[in-house]
C-alpha positions as CSV (number, residue, x, y, z in Angstrom):
1,M,-1.7,-41.0,52.5
2,A,-5.5,-39.5,53.1
3,S,-6.6,-36.0,54.3
4,A,-7.8,-35.4,57.8
5,A,-11.4,-36.0,56.8
6,S,-10.7,-39.3,55.1
7,N,-12.3,-42.7,56.0
8,L,-9.1,-44.6,55.0
9,V,-7.0,-45.9,58.0
10,A,-3.6,-47.5,57.9
11,V,-3.0,-51.1,59.5
12,P,-1.3,-49.6,62.4
13,Q,-4.1,-46.8,63.2
14,A,-6.6,-50.1,62.7
15,I,-4.8,-52.0,65.4
16,E,-4.6,-49.3,67.9
17,A,-8.5,-48.7,67.3
18,H,-8.9,-52.6,67.8
19,R,-7.1,-52.7,71.1
20,A,-9.3,-49.9,72.2
21,R,-12.5,-51.3,70.8
22,S,-14.5,-51.4,74.0
23,K,-12.8,-48.4,75.8
24,N,-14.9,-45.5,73.9
25,H,-15.9,-42.8,76.5
26,D,-19.4,-42.8,74.9
27,G,-19.9,-46.4,75.3
28,A,-19.8,-47.0,71.3
29,R,-17.5,-49.8,70.1
30,N,-15.1,-50.0,67.2
31,I,-16.2,-53.1,65.4
32,F,-14.1,-55.0,62.6
33,V,-15.9,-56.3,59.5
34,D,-14.3,-58.6,57.1
35,G,-15.6,-57.4,53.7
36,S,-13.6,-59.8,51.4
37,W,-15.4,-60.6,48.3
38,H,-14.1,-62.4,45.2
39,M,-15.2,-62.9,41.5
40,P,-16.7,-66.6,41.4
41,A,-14.5,-67.2,38.1
42,G,-11.8,-69.4,37.1
43,P,-10.9,-73.2,38.0
44,A,-10.4,-72.5,41.8
45,P,-12.2,-69.2,42.7
46,R,-11.6,-67.9,46.2
47,N,-14.8,-67.4,48.4
48,G,-14.6,-64.6,51.2
49,R,-17.1,-66.1,53.2
50,S,-15.5,-69.5,53.4
51,E,-12.2,-68.1,53.9
52,Y,-13.5,-66.0,57.1
53,I,-14.8,-69.4,58.4
54,S,-11.8,-71.4,58.0
55,G,-9.6,-68.4,59.6
56,P,-7.5,-66.6,60.7
57,R,-9.7,-63.4,61.0
58,V,-9.2,-60.3,62.9
59,A,-10.0,-61.3,66.6
60,G,-13.9,-60.8,67.1
61,A,-14.7,-59.4,63.4
62,C,-17.8,-60.0,61.8
63,Y,-18.3,-60.8,58.1
64,F,-20.5,-58.9,55.8
65,D,-21.7,-61.0,53.0
66,I,-22.9,-58.6,49.9
67,D,-24.5,-61.6,48.4
68,D,-26.6,-62.5,51.4
69,V,-27.5,-58.9,52.5
70,A,-29.1,-58.1,49.4
71,P,-32.5,-58.7,47.9
72,P,-32.8,-62.2,47.1
73,P,-33.0,-62.7,43.4
74,G,-36.5,-63.0,41.8
75,S,-38.1,-61.5,44.7
76,P,-40.3,-58.2,44.2
77,S,-37.5,-55.8,44.9
78,N,-35.0,-57.9,42.5
79,P,-37.2,-59.4,39.9
80,K,-34.5,-59.5,37.4
81,G,-32.2,-61.5,39.6
82,L,-29.4,-59.5,39.8
83,P,-26.5,-60.0,42.5
84,H,-25.6,-58.0,45.3
85,M,-28.1,-55.3,45.0
86,Q,-28.4,-52.7,47.7
87,P,-30.6,-54.0,50.6
88,S,-33.7,-52.2,51.8
89,P,-33.2,-50.1,55.1
90,I,-35.1,-52.7,56.9
91,M,-33.0,-55.6,55.5
92,F,-29.7,-53.6,56.5
93,A,-31.0,-53.0,59.8
94,C,-32.1,-56.4,60.6
95,A,-28.4,-57.5,59.5
96,M,-26.8,-55.0,61.8
97,D,-29.1,-56.8,64.5
98,Q,-27.6,-59.8,63.4
99,M,-24.1,-58.6,63.6
100,D,-24.6,-56.8,67.0
101,I,-23.9,-53.5,65.6
102,S,-25.3,-50.3,66.6
103,P,-25.6,-46.8,64.8
104,E,-23.3,-45.5,67.5
105,D,-20.6,-48.0,66.6
106,T,-17.3,-47.1,64.2
107,L,-16.8,-50.0,61.7
108,Y,-13.4,-50.8,60.3
109,V,-13.6,-52.8,57.0
110,Y,-11.0,-55.1,55.8
111,A,-9.8,-57.7,53.5
112,T,-7.8,-60.6,53.2
113,A,-4.6,-60.5,50.9
114,G,-5.0,-59.9,47.1
115,C,-8.9,-59.0,47.6
116,G,-9.5,-55.7,45.3
117,F,-13.1,-56.0,45.7
118,V,-13.8,-54.9,49.4
119,H,-15.1,-51.7,48.5
120,R,-18.4,-53.0,47.9
121,A,-18.8,-54.0,51.4
122,Y,-17.4,-50.8,52.6
123,W,-19.7,-48.7,50.4
124,T,-22.9,-50.6,51.2
125,L,-22.2,-50.1,55.2
126,A,-21.5,-46.5,54.7
127,S,-24.3,-45.4,52.4
128,S,-27.1,-47.2,53.7
129,G,-28.3,-44.6,56.4
130,Y,-27.5,-46.6,59.3
131,H,-24.4,-45.0,60.4
132,D,-23.1,-41.5,60.1
133,P,-20.5,-42.2,56.9
134,Q,-17.8,-40.9,59.1
135,R,-18.0,-44.0,61.6
136,V,-17.2,-46.4,58.7
137,K,-13.6,-47.0,58.0
138,L,-11.7,-48.4,55.3
139,V,-8.4,-50.2,56.1
140,Q,-5.5,-49.9,53.9
141,G,-3.6,-53.2,54.0
142,S,-4.6,-56.7,54.3
143,L,-4.9,-59.3,57.0
144,D,-1.5,-60.3,56.1
145,E,-0.1,-57.0,57.2
146,W,-2.3,-57.0,60.1
147,T,-0.9,-60.1,61.5
148,A,2.5,-59.0,60.6
149,Q,2.2,-55.8,62.4
150,G,1.1,-57.8,65.6
151,G,-2.6,-57.3,65.3
152,D,-4.9,-59.6,67.2
153,V,-6.3,-62.5,65.4
154,E,-8.7,-65.8,65.7
155,E,-7.1,-68.9,64.4
156,G,-9.2,-71.9,63.2
157,A,-12.7,-72.7,61.6
158,L,-15.7,-71.4,63.3
159,D,-18.4,-73.5,64.6
160,D,-21.4,-73.7,62.4
161,K,-23.7,-72.3,65.3
162,D,-21.4,-69.1,65.3
163,P,-24.0,-66.4,65.5
164,R,-21.9,-64.6,62.9
165,L,-22.5,-66.9,60.5
166,F,-26.0,-66.1,60.0
167,R,-28.0,-66.2,56.7
168,M,-30.8,-63.4,56.0
169,A,-33.3,-66.1,54.8
170,D,-33.1,-67.6,58.2
171,V,-33.9,-64.2,60.0
172,D,-37.3,-63.8,58.7
173,W,-36.3,-60.2,58.4
174,E,-39.3,-59.2,56.5
175,K,-41.5,-59.8,59.5
176,T,-39.0,-58.3,62.0
177,S,-38.8,-55.0,63.9
178,P,-35.1,-54.3,64.1
179,K,-33.5,-52.6,67.2
180,Y,-32.4,-49.8,65.7
181,K,-33.7,-48.4,62.4
182,C,-31.6,-46.5,59.6
183,W,-31.5,-42.7,60.5
184,S,-31.8,-42.0,57.0
185,E,-34.2,-43.5,54.4
186,D,-32.0,-42.1,51.7
187,G,-29.9,-44.9,51.1
188,G,-31.3,-45.3,47.7
189,A,-29.6,-42.1,46.6
190,S,-26.2,-43.9,46.7
191,V,-27.4,-46.2,43.8
192,A,-28.6,-45.3,40.4
193,S,-31.5,-47.5,38.3
194,M,-31.4,-48.2,34.7
195,A,-33.8,-45.4,34.2
196,Q,-31.7,-42.8,35.8
197,V,-28.6,-44.1,33.6
198,L,-31.0,-44.0,30.4
199,N,-31.6,-40.6,31.3
200,V,-27.9,-39.6,31.2
201,V,-27.3,-41.4,28.1
202,E,-30.2,-39.6,26.3
203,E,-29.0,-36.4,27.8
204,K,-31.9,-35.8,29.7
205,A,-29.5,-35.5,32.7
206,S,-26.9,-33.2,31.7
207,D,-25.6,-32.8,35.1
208,S,-24.4,-36.6,35.4
209,V,-21.5,-38.4,33.9
210,I,-21.1,-42.4,33.6
211,V,-17.6,-43.7,34.4
212,D,-17.3,-47.4,33.9
213,A,-14.6,-49.6,36.0
214,R,-14.4,-52.5,33.7
215,S,-11.1,-53.1,31.7
216,A,-10.4,-51.1,28.5
217,G,-11.0,-54.1,26.5
218,R,-14.3,-54.9,27.7
219,F,-15.3,-51.1,27.9
220,R,-14.4,-50.9,23.7
221,G,-16.0,-54.4,23.2
222,T,-12.9,-55.8,21.8
223,D,-12.6,-58.3,24.6
224,P,-15.5,-60.6,25.6
225,E,-17.4,-60.4,28.6
226,P,-16.9,-63.0,31.4
227,R,-20.5,-63.6,31.8
228,P,-22.3,-65.4,28.9
229,G,-25.2,-63.4,27.0
230,L,-23.8,-60.1,27.4
231,R,-23.0,-57.7,24.5
232,G,-19.8,-55.9,24.7
233,G,-19.2,-52.2,24.7
234,H,-20.4,-49.3,26.7
235,M,-22.9,-47.1,27.3
236,P,-22.8,-43.8,25.0
237,G,-21.0,-41.0,26.8
238,A,-19.5,-43.0,29.4
239,L,-15.8,-42.7,30.5
240,N,-13.5,-45.6,31.4
241,V,-11.3,-45.5,34.6
242,P,-10.5,-49.5,35.1
243,F,-10.8,-50.0,38.8
244,V,-7.4,-51.8,38.9
245,S,-5.6,-48.6,37.8
246,L,-6.6,-46.8,41.1
247,L,-5.4,-49.7,43.2
248,D,-1.7,-50.4,44.6
249,P,-0.4,-52.9,42.1
250,N,1.4,-54.6,45.1
251,D,-1.4,-54.8,47.3
252,A,-4.8,-54.5,46.0
253,T,-6.3,-53.8,49.4
254,K,-4.8,-50.3,49.1
255,F,-5.3,-47.4,46.8
256,K,-2.6,-45.7,45.2
257,P,-1.5,-42.5,46.8
258,L,-4.5,-40.2,46.5
259,G,-2.7,-37.6,44.2
260,E,-2.4,-40.2,41.8
261,V,-5.8,-41.5,42.1
262,K,-7.1,-37.8,41.4
263,E,-4.7,-37.6,38.5
264,I,-6.3,-40.7,36.9
265,F,-9.7,-39.3,37.4
266,L,-8.6,-35.9,35.7
267,K,-7.1,-37.7,32.8
268,A,-10.1,-39.8,32.2
269,G,-12.3,-36.5,31.9
270,I,-13.6,-35.9,35.3
271,G,-12.8,-32.5,36.1
272,P,-13.0,-30.7,39.4
273,V,-16.6,-29.0,40.2
274,E,-15.7,-25.2,40.2
275,E,-18.2,-22.5,40.4
276,G,-19.4,-21.4,37.0
277,S,-17.8,-24.5,35.2
278,N,-19.9,-26.7,33.1
279,V,-18.3,-29.9,34.5
280,Q,-20.8,-32.7,35.3
281,R,-21.2,-32.4,39.2
282,K,-22.9,-36.1,39.7
283,V,-20.9,-39.1,38.8
284,I,-22.4,-42.4,38.3
285,C,-20.2,-45.4,38.6
286,S,-20.9,-48.7,36.4
287,C,-18.9,-51.9,36.1
288,G,-19.8,-55.6,35.4
289,S,-21.9,-56.4,38.4
290,G,-22.0,-53.2,40.9
291,V,-18.7,-54.2,42.9
292,T,-15.8,-52.8,41.3
293,A,-17.6,-49.7,40.8
294,A,-17.5,-49.1,44.4
295,A,-13.7,-48.7,44.0
296,L,-14.2,-45.6,41.9
297,A,-16.9,-44.2,44.0
298,V,-14.6,-44.3,47.0
299,G,-11.6,-43.0,45.3
300,L,-13.8,-40.1,43.7
301,E,-14.7,-39.1,47.3
302,E,-11.3,-39.9,49.0
303,C,-9.3,-38.0,46.2
304,G,-11.2,-35.0,46.9
305,L,-13.0,-34.6,43.3
306,R,-16.5,-35.2,44.4
307,K,-18.8,-35.3,47.6
308,K,-20.3,-38.6,48.6
309,E,-24.0,-37.1,47.8
310,D,-22.7,-36.5,44.5
311,I,-21.7,-40.1,43.6
312,A,-23.8,-43.0,42.9
313,I,-23.4,-46.8,41.8
314,Y,-25.4,-48.2,39.0
315,D,-26.4,-51.2,41.0
316,G,-27.4,-53.3,38.1
317,S,-24.3,-52.2,36.0
318,W,-23.2,-54.2,32.7
319,I,-25.1,-57.4,33.7
320,E,-28.5,-55.4,33.3
321,W,-27.3,-53.0,30.7
322,G,-25.4,-55.4,28.4
323,G,-28.1,-58.2,28.8
324,D,-31.0,-55.8,27.6
325,E,-31.4,-55.3,23.7
326,N,-33.6,-52.3,24.4
327,V,-30.8,-50.0,25.6
328,P,-28.1,-48.6,23.4
329,I,-24.4,-49.4,23.5
330,V,-21.3,-48.3,21.5
331,T,-17.9,-50.0,20.8
332,D,-14.5,-48.3,19.9
């Protein structure tokens, strides 16, 4: 399914890594992380954290909460109150301490059945400058497939005092010195600000292109936004690649074959970077709130069209852009 340099792993590979998780010769471990998250919409929305708590879960797995390991809404680093923004290096390192994860460990990020939003947890873990990105893997296949293939699971609900259920608000992380620091302070390069996106829109950054992961109807402005108060449409010059088009229609925890993923991007107008070509090298991925944009970011890297350092996620995404009357939008 993936190239030798890929960070995508099939369930049988992940099970093998789990069984050998404490046997690595260098003392490092294979740590499994549930990155499940669901849109908080509809009459009975699923909740990844609640499902992790109630179980089952991969035996010994941690949970990475993209809403909790993020700048608190209204804080100096998040004055607009935007959801699941990229954590600071210190906050991220403190979260890794709470999860008993070191930079030498290899992480295997997985999701429960039907979760097509796990890419944000994976992207955050791989892009925060704490791990070598090659040490962060994304499991292709759900917890159901894991169980069906004989992977070890924990059953039953977790006790409230289980240390895996920490909350950053209880950690006092701003006054804490983490055990390990991020080896790179460049985690911010993996996200783009509104000002950077505006530079692309106003053609001040001609080496960049914006790709929007929302549905075609929302992108064109013909379908309403699910969040009240947001305008419909898209940023001038943006391309549209609905994130669901990249995922296996029978299992949203998997990408389609990477050749198909590449073809989808090519048809949308994202060409390969070749010497002497005028193709925009940098790609900024956007969506509704910065979650499904991560599927585009991971897909672009895995299919080989862009290097990781040439991909960023617009963290504020449409919640920020569509809610600001001072920035331009267009409709089709």
